[in-house]
N, C-alpha and C positions, 0 to 999 in steps of 0.2 A: 591363432588356437589355443582353449586352455589346459591342461590341465588337471588332472585329479588322479590324490595319490591315497589309498584307500587303507588301515590295518585295523586289529580285531583289541578288545579289552575282554576279559569275563571271567566272572566267578561260575563255574561249572554248574548247574542245572540250577542256577538262582536267576542269575543275569547277563545279557547278552551286546554288545554295543561293537557298531562300527563308523570310527570318525572319518571322513573324507575333510584332506586339504587342496581347495581347487585354487587355482595357483598360473599366472601369467608370465611368462618367459622373466620378464624383471623382479615377479617375486620368489620364482625358482629358483636364477641365480643367487640372488641376496640369502635364502634360506642355506644352501648351500655352501656360498661361500664363506656366511656366520659361523657357518656350525661345523664347518670344518676350523675355519679359524681357533676355535672355541676350543676345541678337541686335543690341538698345536699345539697351544697357550697351556693346558695342564700338563701335553706328555712332555715339555721343555724344560716342566719344575716337578713332577715329578713320576712315578714307576709307569704312569698310565700309556700303554699303547697308544702308538700314532696314530691306528684305523682303530679305535674302541668303536663300539658300537654304541649312539646314546640311546640307549633301551627303559621307556619308562620305570620298567618293575625292577631292573637290577641299577641304572641310577637310585631311585626311590632310597632301594633297601643296600642300597651300600656291596651290590652281589657281583661277581666275575671280575671284568677291565676294573668296574670302578669301586674294589672292595680294597684300595691301596689308597681312596679321596678321605680324609676326615669328613663329619655329618658336613658340618658348617659349605666345605668343599661342593659337600655334594648337591645342599641348598645354592652353592652359589651356583653350578654348573646347570641345574636345571632351569631355575631363577633368569640364568643371563639366552637359555637357548631358546623360551616361553617369550621374551622380550622380540629375538631375532625371529622369532615367527607370527608374534603381534603384530613389531611393526612394520614388516617385510610389504602388507596387501593382502596378504591371502586371504582365503575366506572360508571358514572350519564349518564342519556338517556334521553331526552327530544322530545318530538314529542307535537306538536302543530297545530292549524286548525283554520283559517276566518272562521268564525260559519258568520257574519254575508251576507258573499257574497260567504257562503253556500247556505242562505237559500234566497238572489236576482238568485241564478241560479238555485236552483233546483224546485220543484213545488211538493213534496215528500220527503225533505231530511231526508235520515239515522241519528239518535240521535249525538250528539259529540262522545261523553263517546265512541258509539258502534267504530264510525270510525274510532276516533283516540288511542284507543285500538288496533285495527287490527294492525295499524303502529307501535306502539311500541314493539306490542308480534313481528312484523318481525324486530329491532334493539333489541330486548332483544338476540331474534336466531342467529342474525348476531353476535352479543359478545361472546356469548356461543361458537357458532364455532370459532369465531378466538380462544378462549380461549381453545376450545376442552374440553369443560365440560358441561352434564347437567345440566338445573335450573329446583326450581320450583319459582311459580310466584304469590305471595301473595300480595293483592291489603287491602284498604282500604273498608269497608263495604260501599257499596250502595244500592240503595232500587232496584237498577236493576239485582242485583246480578245471579239468575236462569238464565237469557236471558245471561248473555254472558259468563258464562260456557255455555251455549249450544250452544254456537254463535265458544266459543274456541273449544267446541268439532267434530262444522263443521270444523274449520280452520284445526284440525288437517291433517281430512278425505281429504279434499279439497279442500283447501290448502287459505291463506287469498286471501281479493278481489284485486284488483286492477295490476299495471301492475309490482310490485316487489312479487306475490305470492309466498307464501309460506306453508309449510307443519307440523311449526316448528319441527322439528324432535330433537332438543335440548331437548325443553321443555317435562317435562314431569309431568305425572297426569292429573290436571284436576285446573281451579284458585282457589285460598286458599282464604278467606278474612276475615279479622278478623277489631275488634278494634285498630281504632291508640291508643286510649287512655293508651290499654297495651299494644303497642308495639313501645320501643324508635326507631328501622326501621323504621318504618312507620313515626315516627314522624320527623325524617330525610327525609324521602320522601318526607314529604309532606314540611321541610322548603326549603328546594332548586326547588323547584316545584313551589314553592309561590314567591321568591327572581326572579328565571327564568319569568315565568312570567309577573311579573312586569316590570319590566328591559326590556322586549324587546315588550311590550306595553307601555316604555315611561312613563310611571306612574307619575314620579315626574316628579315637573318642577324648581325645588328652586334646587340652583348647590350646596347646600348645604348636602340637600337629594340626590343628584347624587353621591354625593364624599361616599356621607355613603355606600352608597346601592354599588359599584365600588369597596369600601376596603373589603368591605361583601364576597362579589363574588370571588376577588382576589382568597380568600380562594380554591376556589375548581372549579376554573377555568379549570388549567389544571386537575379534572376529570373528564371532559365533553369528551365523545368520540365518540356519535351518539347526533345529534341537525338537525331538522327538520322541518318548519314553511311550511304548505298544506293553500296556497290560491287558492277556485273551482275557 
């Protein structure tokens, strides 16, 4: 059985993205152990807490627990974390939406999370079918969990909305939600999704920042098996 860990990254009223890391037990163990060891290594030589969460925004900008590290250390941690993910055997999926266009086109648009979640579940289903295994989906906690579970149940019965409708036959049980603070796999999903969104929105304009992001991303580029952006 496979596991899919899902997290979000967005720029309010502009862009919404969900990323998923699909792993078997070996890949999951490799990522969990590797990220744990990475944090412990830095906590032994700096004031970084041993339970620090690898959160893309905080790590990239040196915020929260990561404010105690210098820029070169932050870049090193992010790069090494992505190398752990990229060499684990995990498969990466990204689905995103142009929220600004959706707001201009529709008078009563569906919430971006609802729309893109349907898309990412279709992609997880496609990957699971290719592998020939079933998958359980675990997502980072959000305030609308019950609505997403209800939608998931409807998808399983009636199919996902849109022209690529699927009843998600390889997805098992329900959507499970967990706090990323206690899951290195959800943190891994956060790291890759944050960087994917940042690069695709062309946030960086400084050539040095772009080059750094490109180097960090190179470690996981070959692990991306599905990526699609919807501009309504």
